[in-house]
Residue, then its C-alpha position, 0 to 999 in steps of 0.5 A: m482510388l488515389n494512388q498518390d501520396i497526399p502532400t502536407a503542403g501545397l494542397s491547392t496545387f495538388i488538388t488542381d493538378l489532380a482534377k486536371q489529370h482526370g478531366v474533372v471540373y466542378v459542375k453546379t447541380g440543383s442540390s448544390a444550388l439548393a444547399e447555397v440557398i438554405t445556407g444563405l437563409a440560415g445566415d451562414e456566409v460559408k461558401p466553398d472556394a474553388v479548391e473545395r469545389l474541386i474536391i467535391a467534384l473529384r469525389r463525384a467523379n469517383v477519382i477519390d473515395g469518401r475517406t480521401m475527400v474528408k482528408l483532403l478537405g480537412s488538410y486543405l482547410d488546416e493549410k488555408f487557415v493557418v495563422q501566419p506570424i507577423 
Protein backbone atom coordinates (compact mmCIF):
# COMPACT_ATOMS: atom_id res chain seq x y z
CA MET A 1 0.00 0.00 0.00
CA LEU A 2 2.75 2.45 0.90
CA ASN A 3 4.96 2.90 -2.15
CA GLN A 4 7.50 5.05 -0.31
CA ASP A 5 10.42 4.01 1.81
CA ILE A 6 9.90 4.77 5.47
CA PRO A 7 12.68 7.07 6.68
CA THR A 8 14.76 6.24 9.73
CA ALA A 9 14.51 9.80 11.10
CA GLY A 10 12.02 12.65 10.84
CA LEU A 11 9.03 10.35 11.10
CA SER A 12 6.74 13.03 12.50
CA THR A 13 7.11 15.09 9.33
CA PHE A 14 6.92 12.02 7.08
CA ILE A 15 3.67 10.83 8.68
CA THR A 16 2.12 14.31 8.65
CA ASP A 17 3.02 14.77 4.97
CA LEU A 18 1.68 11.30 4.09
CA ALA A 19 -1.64 12.13 5.75
CA LYS A 20 -1.83 15.46 3.89
CA GLN A 21 -1.08 13.77 0.55
CA HIS A 22 -4.01 11.41 1.05
CA GLY A 23 -6.38 13.90 2.70
CA VAL A 24 -6.44 11.83 5.89
CA VAL A 25 -7.33 13.36 9.25
CA TYR A 26 -7.93 11.71 12.58
CA VAL A 27 -11.59 11.50 13.48
CA LYS A 28 -12.44 10.42 16.99
CA THR A 29 -14.88 7.53 16.88
CA GLY A 30 -17.12 6.13 19.58
CA SER A 31 -14.71 3.25 20.10
CA SER A 32 -11.79 5.71 20.44
CA ALA A 33 -13.68 7.64 23.10
CA LEU A 34 -14.56 4.40 24.90
CA ALA A 35 -10.93 3.27 24.78
CA GLU A 36 -9.86 6.56 26.37
CA VAL A 37 -12.43 6.14 29.15
CA ILE A 38 -11.31 2.55 29.83
CA THR A 39 -7.67 3.63 29.80
CA GLY A 40 -8.49 6.43 32.23
CA LEU A 41 -10.37 4.07 34.53
CA ALA A 42 -7.41 1.70 34.51
CA GLY A 43 -5.25 4.53 35.81
CA ASP A 44 -3.11 4.66 32.68
CA GLU A 45 -1.99 8.08 31.54
CA VAL A 46 -1.09 6.95 28.04
CA LYS A 47 -2.86 8.84 25.28
CA PRO A 48 -1.71 8.85 21.67
CA ASP A 49 -0.24 12.12 20.46
CA ALA A 50 -1.21 13.79 17.17
CA VAL A 51 1.27 11.78 15.08
CA GLU A 52 0.17 8.47 16.60
CA ARG A 53 -3.46 9.39 15.88
CA LEU A 54 -2.51 10.16 12.25
CA ILE A 55 -0.93 6.72 11.93
CA ILE A 56 -4.19 5.18 13.15
CA ALA A 57 -6.15 7.35 10.71
CA LEU A 58 -3.90 6.30 7.82
CA ARG A 59 -4.63 2.67 8.65
CA ARG A 60 -8.38 3.29 8.88
CA ALA A 61 -8.26 4.97 5.46
CA ASN A 62 -6.35 1.95 4.03
CA VAL A 63 -3.42 4.16 3.03
CA ILE A 64 -1.17 1.77 4.97
CA ASP A 65 -1.61 -1.85 5.94
CA GLY A 66 -1.40 -3.31 9.43
CA ARG A 67 2.26 -4.29 9.09
CA THR A 68 3.21 -0.76 8.00
CA MET A 69 1.17 0.72 10.85
CA VAL A 70 3.06 -1.37 13.40
CA LYS A 71 6.39 -0.43 11.80
CA LEU A 72 5.54 3.28 11.76
CA LEU A 73 4.30 3.26 15.35
CA GLY A 74 7.34 1.35 16.58
CA SER A 75 9.80 3.51 14.71
CA TYR A 76 8.04 6.71 15.74
CA LEU A 77 8.01 5.69 19.41
CA ASP A 78 11.69 4.71 19.21
CA GLU A 79 12.51 8.12 17.73
CA LYS A 80 10.26 9.97 20.18
CA PHE A 81 11.75 8.40 23.29
CA VAL A 82 15.43 8.40 22.36
CA VAL A 83 17.37 9.74 25.31
CA GLN A 84 19.47 12.66 24.18
CA PRO A 85 22.97 12.96 25.70
CA ILE A 86 23.41 15.85 28.11
